[in-house]
Phi, psi and omega in degrees: 000138182290127177296145173284130175289165167234116183265132182242132179236136182274183182259181176301136188075002184261199179192177177307311182308320187285348179261010179308315182300334172270312180309323184291342181260354181265154180290155180281153003267145182236136174243128180241125192238154168265142179263163182311134176086004184227164182080179186286350182295168177293144181264115173285150177265356186269107185307342176291342172281359180243024176274165171295329177293316174304318178296312176300319178290322183294320178294320179293322179298317179295333184249025186297333180269002173262118180292315178223153184197153171275148181237137174230126175223143181254128174055245180295324174295335174294314180298318176296321179294326173299316184291322180294323181292326178284327187272333179226060187297337182283342180263336185261111182275335184203151187225121178241114184247124183256111184055044187245169176212160188269010181118179184248112185283324182290119181309311182296321175289322175294317177297324177291324177287320174301320178296313182298318184290321175300317176301315181288325173300323177292323186287321176300318179294324183276324185261342178094175189281331179298311181304310183300322182298321183287314178301320184287319180302326183274002180289148178306331183296334182250016187298331183291336181290346177289337171239007179253332178258151181282170178299318183295319180290323176293324176295323177299318183296317177303314180298326171299317180285328177289343179278350179290145176277120182296331171306310180299320181294303180312308178293324179298315183297316189289327186255345181228009175302166181300330179275329190290328184275131179306130181292146184237022176305325181289348178259358186297334174294348183275343181288122187260346182268168176295135183226136173236131173257113177256133183219148174287143181302324183274350188266071187300322177303310183285333176298319177293315183301308180304321175294322180290322178295312180304326182290341182258346182268123184307317182238076186226148169215166186247127182244110181269125182260122178294157178044052177213157176249220184307302188267079180295333181293337180260323185273334181215067186300315187295318179298317183294317176302309184302324173292319175303306184304316179296323174294311184297329187268354187273000000 
């Protein structure tokens, strides 16, 4: 019997390589993909290539030889995974989301996020990726990484971010940021597959979001990873992999 593949999707500023700490701990076969604006591929200047629809199409094209697969998505990759699961419920056998949300429902909050992402995108374009790498690492969302990741690990993250194309990051923010994408919380009840929402114990904002999402999804549970923040796959890769494996095999 052919084993079900697991498709892994990274977050904003990440890449397929950035998900190695998790992907290397999952049983084969594992497919790790780059999302629009990320990774070593060519960067398009067409904004249409950076929409959620384009991201979903790209993942499905890359997984075209997989009849059915499990999906794992971190942050922005989790939003993409949710859209794929809703679009192709017969192909997605399980869904594991790490620090993810279904969008921003409140119109005022959403408009504020769109404006903030546009301002950040413009600054990335004007000041460059080196400025951005330092800015992103200093965000409160990643504060736990300063004492949970080693100096070598943090340096590796910075190198990964420096490899990003500033145009790709800016276009990705404008087209696939949390505010830019239509919220899909009202559709979560349509998800028919097993779903695990993975959050770090110290990521209180996303822990609350995960609980709200789990209440709306028919077959969902929340897995809180101790001693971890937003990026549990980096701070606690063993525990995160165990949660993913349990979700995929259930």
